[in-house]
N, C-alpha and C positions, 0 to 999 in steps of 0.2 A: 576144273583145274586138276591136273593129275599130280602125282606125288613128286615128280622131279621139279615141276614148276613151283610147287609149294616150298620145297627144300631150297631152291635157288632164291626165292623171295625172302624167306626167313634168314638165309645166310647173308644177303645184302643188308637187311635191317640190322643184323648183329654186327656186321662190319661197320656200318654207319655209326652205331652206338659206341663201338669200341674206338672209332676215330674221335668222337666227341670227348670221350674220357681221356684219351691220350693227349689231346690238345689242351684240356684243362690242366693236366699234370705238367705239361711243358710250360704253360703260363705260370703256374705256381713256382716251378723251379727257377724260371727267369726272374720272377719277383723276389724270391729269396736270395738269389745270387746278387741282385742289385741292392739288397739291404732294405727293401721296402716292406718286408713281411713282418709277421708278428713275432719273429724270433728276436729276442733281446738277451743281452748278457745279464745274468742274475745280479741283483744288487746285494748289498750287505744285509744280513738279517740280524735282528737283535738291536739293542741299544748300543750306540757307538761308544767306544772307550773314551773316558774323560767326561762323558755326559752325566748330569745329575740323575740319580736313580729315582724313577717314579714311585710314588707312595712310600718314600723313605721312612717317614715317621712311623708308619704302620708296620713295616716289614723288617727294618734293620735293627740289629743289636747296637746298643750304645757303646761307643768307643771301641768297637771290634769290627773286623771285616765280616761280611755276611755272604754266604753262598745260597743263592736262590735256585732251587731245582723245580723245573716245570715238568710235571709227570702225568702219566695216564695210568689208571688202574689195570688196564688190560694189555699193558706193554711189558714184555719179559725183560727187556733191557732196562726199563725204568725200575723194575724191582731190584735188579742187580746193582744199578747205580745208587739207589736208595740205601741198600745194604752197605755199600762202600762209604756213602756219605754218613751213615750212622756210626761207622767206625771213626770217621773224622770228628763227628760231633761228640762222641763219648770221650775222645782223646782230649778235647778242648776243656780247659779249666778256666772259667771266667773269673774265678776268685783271684787268681794271681796273674791273669793275662797271658798265660802260656797255652800252647796247643794250637789247634786250627781255628778256622773261622766258625762263627755261628752258622747253623744250617737251617733252612726253612724249605719245606716241601709244599708246592703249590699245585692244586688240581683244579681243572676247569669245572668238573662235575663232582660226583661223590668220590671221596678218597678211598684208597685201598685199606684193608684191615690193618690197623696199627700194630706192628710187631717190632717197633723201633722207638728210639727216644727222640727222633727229630720232630719238632713242632710242625703240624700240618695245617694248611689253609685250604679248605675245599670250597667248591661252588664259587670259584673266582675267575670266570672267563675274562673279566675286565683286566686282570693282571697279565693274562696271556697276551691281550691286545696291547697293553701299555708297554710291555717288554718285548713285543714283536716275537714271541715264542711260537714259531710256526710249526715246530715238530717236537715230539717228546722222545727221549729226555732232552731237555734244554737247560743249560746252566748259565747263571749270571753271577759273576763274582763282583762284589761291591766292596770298596775300601771303607775303612772306618769313617772317613769324611763324607761318605754318601755318594761318591763318584764311582761309576762303573769302570772296573778294571778290564773285564773281558766278558763277552757273552757269545755263546755258540751252542749248536746242537752237540750232544754227546753220543758217540756211536758205541761206546763201551765204558765199563766202569774204570778202566785204566786211564781214560781220557780225563777223568776227574783229577787225577794227580798232576797231569800236565797243566790243567787249568789253575790248580792251587799253587803251582810253581810261579805263577804270575803275580802273587801277592808282593807288594812292595817290601823291600828288604827291612824296612823299619817295623813291619808287622810280624809278630811271631807266628810261626806255623808249626804243625806237627811234622815229624819225619815220615 
């Protein structure tokens, strides 16, 4: 077999393989356009507002709203959110009921080095599952009665203040 015949044979094999790949892609596009594919609209994450908070007796402060922060020690945004939550936590005065909510930091594994006054719960992957905390930082605001007010991932420390604005009007909060 000479060089030209070999080149033609290899070219036809390549064209046949390319045709198979393209036909597979066309089949997938048709399947997706009919809605039969694996593409689904994302559902809600976190515990639904109004639902009772899981593990409430263990996690929540008595007669005060509580902010649960699900964090990761190697997440830079988590560190910034925790610093902002520390300011909220230190502004809260449980003695007279003024200030912000109680704050709890929850880690699935080992917690970051403590440089704050926020109580930490580490090695608690069960809480991540119970609260459907799929990403970090993730915040859950729980009213004094033990019902979830709001739960969502936080993209920045400023989002923490938007979340705290959801506290019921009867609940005192810091400015």
